[in-house]
KEZANU-880065 format. One line per field, with one value per residue: chain; x, y, z of N, C-alpha, C in turn. Coordinates in nm, 3 decimals, padded with zeros to 5 digits. Example, Ala and Ser with C-alpha at 12.3 -4.5 7.8 and 13.67 -1.06 7.14 Angstrom:
c = A	A
nu = 01.319	01.285
nv = -00.569	-00.225
nw = 00.780	00.708
cau = 01.230	01.367
cav = -00.450	-00.106
caw = 00.780	00.714
cu = 01.320	01.290
cv = -00.330	00.003
cw = 00.780	00.787
***
This chain:
c = A	A	A	A	A	A	A	A	A	A	A	A	A	A	A	A	A	A	A	A	A	A	A	A	A	A	A	A	A	A	A	A	A	A	A	A	A	A	A	A	A	A	A	A	A	A	A	A	A	A	A	A	A	A	A	A	A	A	A	A	A	A	A	A	A	A	A	A	A	A	A	A	A	A	A	A	A	A	A	A	A	A	A
nu = 00.083	00.060	00.189	00.004	00.070	00.374	00.605	00.834	01.144	01.254	01.481	01.403	01.418	01.629	01.569	01.486	01.212	00.916	00.730	00.453	00.393	00.177	00.069	00.073	-00.102	-00.338	-00.372	-00.371	-00.606	-00.793	-00.903	-01.130	-01.138	-00.907	-00.557	-00.456	-00.682	-00.789	-00.569	-00.552	-00.813	-00.798	-00.593	-00.708	-00.960	-00.870	-00.719	-00.433	-00.091	00.183	00.515	00.455	00.268	00.303	00.541	00.671	00.809	00.963	00.982	01.167	01.048	01.104	00.998	01.035	00.855	00.717	00.672	00.496	00.566	00.404	00.457	00.332	00.365	00.389	00.175	-00.021	-00.064	-00.184	-00.410	-00.542	-00.611	-00.768	-00.967
nv = -00.117	00.219	00.500	00.793	01.024	01.192	01.160	01.376	01.402	01.634	01.846	01.993	02.223	02.088	01.826	01.543	01.536	01.385	01.498	01.637	01.765	02.043	02.117	01.877	01.722	01.865	01.830	01.540	01.485	01.595	01.854	02.111	02.387	02.677	02.660	02.852	02.958	02.723	02.645	02.850	02.839	02.587	02.601	02.775	02.639	02.404	02.520	02.526	02.582	02.758	02.628	02.470	02.275	02.279	02.390	02.660	02.737	02.970	03.034	03.127	03.212	03.139	03.335	03.555	03.590	03.498	03.206	03.018	02.741	02.487	02.265	02.006	01.851	01.502	01.362	01.560	01.591	01.339	01.380	01.566	01.422	01.213	01.355
nw = -00.003	-00.085	00.076	00.153	00.261	00.327	00.585	00.774	00.922	01.144	01.313	01.611	01.863	01.977	01.972	01.760	01.563	01.435	01.164	00.961	00.649	00.611	00.360	00.221	00.372	00.319	00.043	00.032	00.176	00.005	00.025	-00.044	-00.016	-00.053	00.029	00.208	00.347	00.462	00.629	00.808	00.933	01.029	01.225	01.407	01.477	01.605	01.799	01.781	01.864	01.749	01.747	01.951	01.856	01.597	01.338	01.144	00.819	00.628	00.283	00.005	-00.320	-00.660	-00.831	-00.678	-00.472	-00.151	00.046	00.297	00.478	00.657	00.911	01.092	01.406	01.448	01.616	01.605	01.330	01.282	01.443	01.289	01.069	01.146	01.270
cau = 00.003	00.140	00.154	-00.051	00.135	00.511	00.652	00.973	01.211	01.320	01.533	01.344	01.447	01.735	01.516	01.431	01.058	00.849	00.636	00.394	00.372	00.028	00.022	00.059	-00.230	-00.453	-00.388	-00.428	-00.745	-00.876	-00.974	-01.183	-01.100	-00.766	-00.472	-00.441	-00.800	-00.788	-00.470	-00.599	-00.925	-00.754	-00.525	-00.798	-01.058	-00.800	-00.641	-00.303	00.004	00.302	00.622	00.408	00.191	00.353	00.642	00.665	00.935	00.949	01.052	01.173	01.012	01.183	00.948	01.056	00.755	00.752	00.574	00.528	00.533	00.360	00.487	00.257	00.427	00.323	00.057	-00.118	-00.097	-00.275	-00.534	-00.618	-00.659	-00.873	-01.068
cav = -00.012	00.342	00.609	00.916	01.142	01.169	01.221	01.433	01.408	01.751	01.869	02.116	02.242	01.993	01.695	01.500	01.533	01.347	01.596	01.618	01.892	02.079	02.115	01.735	01.683	01.943	01.756	01.403	01.491	01.651	01.979	02.190	02.525	02.701	02.616	02.965	02.965	02.602	02.626	02.959	02.784	02.472	02.641	02.838	02.542	02.318	02.589	02.482	02.685	02.745	02.574	02.360	02.179	02.297	02.487	02.719	02.771	03.061	02.989	03.238	03.155	03.176	03.458	03.666	03.594	03.415	03.112	02.978	02.599	02.448	02.132	01.961	01.742	01.370	01.342	01.656	01.551	01.238	01.425	01.627	01.321	01.134	01.442
caw = 00.003	-00.101	00.173	00.092	00.331	00.369	00.712	00.762	01.055	01.149	01.453	01.675	02.008	02.029	01.953	01.635	01.565	01.314	01.116	00.825	00.580	00.600	00.218	00.193	00.428	00.245	-00.079	00.059	00.230	-00.097	00.081	-00.152	-00.005	-00.078	00.145	00.303	00.426	00.536	00.744	00.910	01.002	01.109	01.342	01.488	01.523	01.694	01.889	01.766	01.888	01.688	01.816	02.042	01.782	01.458	01.314	01.010	00.756	00.522	00.163	-00.105	-00.445	-00.776	-00.883	-00.585	-00.375	-00.028	00.087	00.434	00.494	00.798	00.957	01.217	01.474	01.414	01.685	01.562	01.197	01.292	01.488	01.180	00.965	01.216	01.328
cu = 00.086	00.085	00.109	00.022	00.279	00.545	00.794	01.021	01.285	01.369	01.469	01.366	01.537	01.686	01.461	01.286	01.011	00.738	00.572	00.373	00.227	-00.017	-00.004	-00.075	-00.342	-00.474	-00.436	-00.565	-00.849	-00.974	-01.007	-01.141	-00.954	-00.695	-00.476	-00.567	-00.812	-00.691	-00.504	-00.717	-00.885	-00.686	-00.610	-00.896	-00.994	-00.720	-00.490	-00.209	00.135	00.426	00.588	00.350	00.249	00.466	00.616	00.798	00.910	01.033	01.059	01.141	01.094	01.138	00.956	00.962	00.807	00.642	00.605	00.472	00.505	00.385	00.424	00.341	00.344	00.178	-00.053	-00.165	-00.200	-00.414	-00.626	-00.688	-00.776	-00.987	-01.063
cv = 00.124	00.444	00.730	01.036	01.106	01.242	01.268	01.437	01.539	01.776	02.005	02.117	02.131	01.857	01.664	01.480	01.474	01.451	01.565	01.760	01.921	02.070	01.968	01.683	01.751	01.866	01.617	01.399	01.543	01.755	02.055	02.347	02.546	02.684	02.731	02.970	02.844	02.595	02.733	02.904	02.660	02.502	02.691	02.730	02.450	02.384	02.550	02.608	02.651	02.712	02.469	02.236	02.173	02.391	02.540	02.740	02.851	03.021	03.105	03.167	03.208	03.304	03.581	03.673	03.503	03.322	03.059	02.825	02.572	02.305	02.098	01.847	01.619	01.357	01.434	01.642	01.439	01.280	01.493	01.519	01.246	01.224	01.454
cw = 00.001	00.005	00.096	00.151	00.370	00.499	00.693	00.908	01.059	01.302	01.499	01.814	02.062	02.016	01.821	01.650	01.435	01.282	00.991	00.780	00.561	00.454	00.163	00.246	00.344	00.104	-00.059	00.099	00.123	-00.037	-00.039	-00.140	-00.030	00.047	00.250	00.406	00.516	00.654	00.847	01.001	01.097	01.240	01.456	01.551	01.626	01.802	01.895	01.800	01.829	01.785	01.922	01.962	01.638	01.457	01.172	00.959	00.643	00.399	00.063	-00.237	-00.556	-00.844	-00.793	-00.476	-00.252	-00.012	00.226	00.439	00.648	00.816	01.090	01.275	01.468	01.485	01.636	01.413	01.197	01.346	01.387	01.088	01.026	01.272	01.477
***
């Protein structure tokens, strides 16, 4: 069986953490709303706290823009998937 979501191991606060990219979750769950609205509502609805439940990473895009990636720690990624 092929995994729908890829987990990433990242070092955070001196400890290796298993995380899932929120954009991967958005895609795998086939969410109809745009990512920006979905992530904003998700964080609010679940009362997630940055650096406690997830981390963000800013990326520079080739066109000069910026993008923010959200990585949920494993247990919170599973909570999103299972409701």
